[in-house]
VEXLUMGU-271588 format. One line per 3 residues: their letters; for each residue x, y, z of C-alpha. Coordinates in steps of 0.5 Angstrom, whole numbers. Each point is the difference from the previous one (the first is absolute). Layout:
REM residues N
A	X/Y/Z | ...
REM end
This chain:
REM residues 245
XXX	-243/641/-221 | 0/5/-6 | -7/2/0
XXX	1/-1/-9 | 1/-7/3 | -6/-5/1
XXX	0/-5/7 | 1/-7/-2 | 1/-5/4
XXX	3/-10/-2 | -7/-3/-1 | -1/-8/1
XXX	1/-4/-4 | -6/-3/4 | -5/8/-2
XXX	-5/-3/-4 | -1/1/-7 | -3/6/-3
XXX	-6/-3/-2 | -3/3/-7 | -6/0/-3
XXX	0/0/-7 | 5/-1/-7 | 3/7/-2
XXX	-4/-1/-8 | -7/0/5 | 3/6/4
XXX	4/4/-5 | -5/-2/-7 | -6/2/4
XXX	-3/6/-4 | -1/4/7 | 7/-1/2
XXX	3/6/-3 | -5/5/3 | 1/-4/7
XXX	7/1/0 | -1/7/0 | -4/0/4
XXX	-6/0/-3 | -5/-3/7 | -5/-4/-5
XXX	4/-3/-3 | 5/-2/5 | -8/-4/3
XXX	-1/-2/-7 | 7/-3/-1 | 0/-3/8
XXX	-7/-3/0 | 2/-4/-7 | 6/-2/2
XXX	0/-1/8 | 0/-7/2 | -4/-3/4
XXX	4/-7/2 | 6/5/1 | -5/4/5
XXX	-1/-8/3 | 8/1/1 | 0/5/3
XXX	-4/-2/4 | 4/-6/3 | 6/5/-1
XXX	-4/4/6 | -2/-5/4 | -3/3/7
XXX	5/6/-1 | -4/7/-2 | 5/4/-5
XXX	-1/7/-1 | 0/0/-8 | 6/6/-2
XXX	1/2/-9 | 5/2/-4 | -2/6/-1
XXX	5/2/-6 | 0/6/-5 | 1/-2/-7
XXX	2/3/-7 | -6/1/-1 | -5/1/6
XXX	-1/-2/8 | -1/-8/-1 | -7/-2/2
XXX	2/-7/-1 | 2/-1/7 | -5/3/5
XXX	-7/-3/-5 | 4/-6/3 | -1/1/6
XXX	-6/3/1 | -2/-8/-4 | 3/-4/6
XXX	-2/5/5 | -7/-3/-1 | 1/-6/-2
XXX	6/-2/6 | -4/6/3 | 6/3/2
XXX	1/6/2 | 6/6/-5 | 5/5/2
XXX	0/5/-4 | 6/5/2 | 6/-3/-2
XXX	1/1/-7 | 6/0/-4 | 5/5/0
XXX	3/1/-7 | -1/-2/-7 | 5/-5/-2
XXX	-5/-2/-8 | 2/-8/1 | -7/-2/-4
XXX	5/-2/-7 | 6/2/3 | 6/-7/0
XXX	3/-2/7 | 5/4/0 | -5/6/-1
XXX	-4/-3/6 | 6/0/4 | 3/7/0
XXX	-7/3/2 | -2/-2/5 | -8/0/3
XXX	1/5/7 | -6/0/4 | -2/5/5
XXX	-6/-1/6 | -1/-2/6 | -1/-8/2
XXX	-4/-2/6 | 7/-3/4 | -3/-8/1
XXX	-5/0/-4 | 0/-6/-7 | 0/2/-6
XXX	-2/-3/-8 | 3/4/-6 | -3/1/-6
XXX	2/2/-7 | -1/0/-6 | 6/-3/-3
XXX	5/-4/2 | 7/-1/-4 | 6/-1/4
XXX	-4/2/7 | 4/6/2 | -6/4/1
XXX	-3/-4/5 | 7/-2/3 | 1/8/1
XXX	-8/1/3 | 3/-6/4 | 5/4/3
XXX	-4/7/1 | -5/-5/6 | 5/-5/1
XXX	5/7/2 | -7/3/5 | -2/-5/3
XXX	-5/-4/-4 | 0/-8/-2 | -1/-1/-8
XXX	-2/-8/0 | 0/0/-8 | -3/4/-7
XXX	-5/-1/-6 | 1/3/-6 | -4/0/-7
XXX	4/-2/-5 | 8/-2/-1 | 4/-5/0
XXX	1/-6/2 | 6/-1/1 | 1/7/5
XXX	-5/-2/4 | 4/-4/6 | 5/6/3
XXX	3/-3/5 | 7/-1/-3 | 3/-7/3
XXX	7/1/3 | 3/-5/-6 | -1/6/-6
XXX	1/5/6 | 7/-4/1 | 0/-1/-9
XXX	0/8/0 | 5/2/5 | 6/-5/-4
XXX	-2/3/-6 | -1/7/1 | 2/1/8
XXX	5/5/-2 | -6/5/-1 | -4/-1/6
XXX	3/7/4 | -2/4/-6 | -6/-4/-1
XXX	-2/1/7 | 2/8/0 | -4/1/-7
XXX	-7/-3/3 | 0/0/7 | 1/-9/1
XXX	4/-5/-2 | 0/-5/-4 | -4/-4/6
XXX	-6/4/-1 | -1/-2/-7 | -6/-3/-4
XXX	1/-7/-2 | -2/3/-7 | 5/5/1
XXX	6/-4/2 | -1/-4/-5 | -1/6/-5
XXX	8/1/2 | 3/-7/0 | -2/0/-7
XXX	4/6/-1 | 7/-1/-3 | 5/3/3
XXX	-2/6/7 | 3/6/-5 | -6/-2/-4
XXX	-5/1/7 | 3/7/1 | -1/4/-7
XXX	-5/-3/-1 | -2/4/7 | 3/5/-2
XXX	-3/0/-7 | -6/0/3 | 1/6/5
XXX	3/6/-5 | -7/-2/-4 | -4/2/7
XXX	4/7/1 | 0/0/-7 | -8/1/0
XX	0/3/6 | 3/6/-2
REM end
């Protein structure tokens, strides 16, 4: 495994839908959003307090049943600073659900997904570092779901070390991305249309099409040609290298 590649495992279609607390407009138009995204903990507290949904928390409680998972949030560095929202949201859920929190696992690279397009999100994969307790169950917490790749990669990091992921929840995101699992019919459609580049994809990212989220696969299926996929990923790679210099 290339250290610059994430761990990914196939997402079963039965994997629970990601539970979303509030609309994008309610979160992103909140006066505290920008500061919270840039690392202001007080702003993040105000944002989460105003937008966390008690009915969704009840749904989380039903999802847990008799399980007592560890809350694990995405510690991500944005262009403007360390995003404070996921950790503060995990703190809220700690008090509301009585669960412990894992705080040593962090995102090890900067991907700048906020406002990025679909290909940029796929090209810049989130990679995580930190120890997981083998055999323990985890509930992933993040501020936003776009294509679901960050959640899939954190799940992969957990599974690789012997942990179990029972679900995920976010403050806001795309409703159509809440279903992470890729069904076999969509996987067949993707391979029929772009199967000739799956080996390239596996070498570039460290996983095959079977490990894509449903939203990622849908994005690729809606891309007319395989060459377009190659070109767009290469363009993003070139842009990243240029910015690193």
